[in-house]
SEKOL-488529 format. One record per atom (N, C-alpha, C): x, y, z. Coordinates in steps of 0.2 Angstrom, whole numbers, plus 5000, padded with zeros to 4 digits. Layout:
% residues N
XYZ
...
This chain:
% residues 65
548955425406
548255455409
548355515412
547955565411
547955625415
547555615421
547855645427
547555635433
547555705436
546955735438
546955805440
547255805447
547355755451
547555755458
548355735458
548655725452
549355695452
549855735456
549855805455
550255845459
550155835467
549555835469
549355825476
549555765478
549455705474
549655635476
550355635477
550755665473
551455655473
551755685480
551455725483
551655755489
551655705495
551155655494
551055605499
551355535497
551555525490
551855465488
552555445490
552555395493
553255375496
553555315492
553355305486
553655265481
554355285479
554855235480
555555255479
555755225472
555355195469
555555165462
555655215457
556255225455
556455275450
556055265443
555755315440
555455305434
554755275434
554455265439
553855235439
553355275435
553055245430
552555285426
551855295430
551755265435
551155265439
551155315445
551755335447
551855385453
551455445453
551055445458
550555505458
549855485455
549755435452
549155415449
548955355452
548655365458
548455315463
548055255460
547555275456
547055225453
547455175449
547955205445
548355155441
548855115445
549155145450
549555115455
549255055458
548655065461
548255015464
548054955460
547854975454
547654925449
548254885447
548854915446
549454875444
549654825449
549754855455
549954805461
549454755462
548854775462
548254725464
548354665459
548454685452
548454635447
549054585448
549554605452
550154565453
550154535460
549554535463
549554515470
549954545475
550054615474
550454655478
550054715481
550354755485
550054815488
550554875486
550254935485
550754985483
551155015489
551655055487
552155085492
551755115498
551255145497
550955185502
550655145508
550655085507
550455035512
551055015517
551655035515
552255015519
552555075522
552855055528
553255115531
553855125526
554155175526
554755195522
555255145521
555555115527
556055075527
555855005523
555254985524
555054925521
554954935514
554654995512
554555015505
555155015501
555755035504
556355035500
556654975498
556354915500
556554845498
556254835492
555654865490
555254855484
554954785484
554854755490
554554695491
553754715492
553354715487
552654745488
552154685490
552454625492
552054565493
551554575499
551054545499
550554545505
550954515511
551354465510
551754435515
552154485519
552554525515
552954575517
552554625521
551954645519
551554695522
551354665529
551154605529
551054575536
551654575541
552254555538
552854555542
552954625545
552854675541
552954745544
552454765549
551854735549
551354755554
551454715560
551854655560
551954615566
552454645571
552954685567
553554705571
553454745577
């Protein structure tokens, strides 16, 4: 999918998953993670994001800290 904002989005994207085909294409990323009951990397602080645990439970744990 072509995204006119991809380059701009990449500057803010903190996803550390190598080879992610959705990196910088936020609408696809959101749809993908939502369909798996997850949240995308941008919802997590960098340390928590690097665990690749995108679960809602992990998100809530990072916010309690």
